[in-house]
C-alpha positions in Angstrom: -28.2 13.3 18.1 -26.1 14.2 21.2 -22.4 13.8 20.9 -20.1 12.6 23.8 -16.4 12.8 24.4 -14.5 11.0 27.1 -11.0 10.6 28.3 -9.3 7.7 30.1 -5.7 6.5 30.6 -4.2 3.4 29.2 -1.0 2.3 30.9 1.7 3.3 28.5 3.4 -0.1 29.0 0.3 -1.7 27.3 -0.2 0.5 24.3 0.7 -2.2 21.7 -1.7 -4.7 23.3 -4.5 -2.1 23.5 -4.0 -1.2 19.8 -3.9 -4.8 18.8 -7.1 -5.7 20.6 -8.9 -2.7 19.0 -7.7 -3.6 15.5 -10.1 -6.5 15.5 -12.8 -6.0 18.1 -15.0 -9.1 18.7 -18.0 -9.1 16.3 -20.3 -9.8 19.2 -19.0 -6.7 21.0 -19.4 -4.5 17.9 -23.0 -5.7 17.5 -23.7 -5.1 21.2 -22.5 -1.5 21.0 -24.6 -0.9 17.9 -27.7 -2.5 19.5 -27.2 -0.5 22.7 -27.4 2.7 20.8 -23.8 3.7 20.3 -23.0 5.3 16.9 -20.1 7.1 15.3 -17.9 5.6 18.0 -14.2 6.3 17.7 -11.2 5.9 19.9 -8.0 7.9 19.7 -4.8 7.0 21.7 -1.7 9.1 22.3 1.7 7.6 22.7 1.5 8.7 26.4 -1.6 6.5 26.9 -4.3 9.2 26.9 -7.4 7.6 25.4 -10.0 9.9 23.9 -13.3 8.5 22.9 -16.2 9.9 20.9 -19.7 8.6 20.3 -23.2 9.6 19.6 -26.3 8.3 21.4 -29.8 9.4 21.9 -29.3 8.8 25.7 -25.7 8.3 26.9 -26.8 6.8 30.3 -29.2 4.4 28.6 -26.6 3.3 26.0 -24.1 2.7 28.8 -26.7 0.8 30.9 -27.6 -1.4 27.9 -23.9 -2.3 27.4 -23.4 -2.9 31.1 -26.2 -5.5 31.0 -24.5 -7.6 28.3 -22.3 -10.6 28.9 -19.9 -9.6 26.1 -19.2 -6.3 27.7 -18.4 -7.9 31.0 -15.9 -10.2 29.3 -14.4 -7.4 27.2 -14.0 -5.1 30.3 -12.4 -7.9 32.3 -9.9 -8.5 29.4 -9.2 -4.7 29.1 -9.0 -3.8 32.8 -5.3 -4.5 33.3 -4.3 -2.4 30.4 -5.6 0.8 32.1 -4.3 2.8 35.0 -6.6 2.7 38.0 -9.0 0.0 39.2 -12.3 -1.4 38.1 -13.9 -1.6 34.7 -12.4 0.9 32.2 -15.8 1.9 30.9 -16.9 3.0 34.4 -13.9 5.4 34.8 -14.5 7.6 31.8 -14.2 11.3 32.4 -16.7 13.0 30.1 -15.7 16.3 28.5 -18.4 18.8 27.6 -18.7 19.9 24.0 -18.2 23.6 23.5 -18.0 23.9 19.7 -19.4 22.1 16.8 -18.8 23.4 13.3 -22.0 22.0 11.7 -24.2 23.3 14.5 -22.8 26.8 14.3 -22.9 26.8 10.5 -26.6 25.9 10.7 -27.2 28.5 13.4 -25.6 31.2 11.2 -27.8 30.1 8.3 -24.8 28.8 6.3 -24.5 25.6 4.3 -23.0 22.8 6.3 -20.9 21.5 3.4 -18.7 23.6 1.1 -20.6 22.5 -2.0 -23.5 24.8 -1.0 
């Protein structure tokens, strides 16, 4: 499954609120992400506000379009917008970063076991 990484910028003044909201994401939002095709989704946040996201999806654009079509995403993005630098919905401002290395892929290509147990 294709892997995607993105970066964005949370306003450093709002880090505590951002972390708090992500400690217990709305169940409806979680289900919408899952149903839209997002998997292995993780967010990482530096103390300077750099947000790094990772997810897997068969089709990134389709997964994003499915989320954009949900009412819960519109409500979530509206709630989150003022925590970010810049204007607009935060999920529309992601800067995607191309993957240049993946250990499992290269182990497979080299004919080596993916896990150490052999």
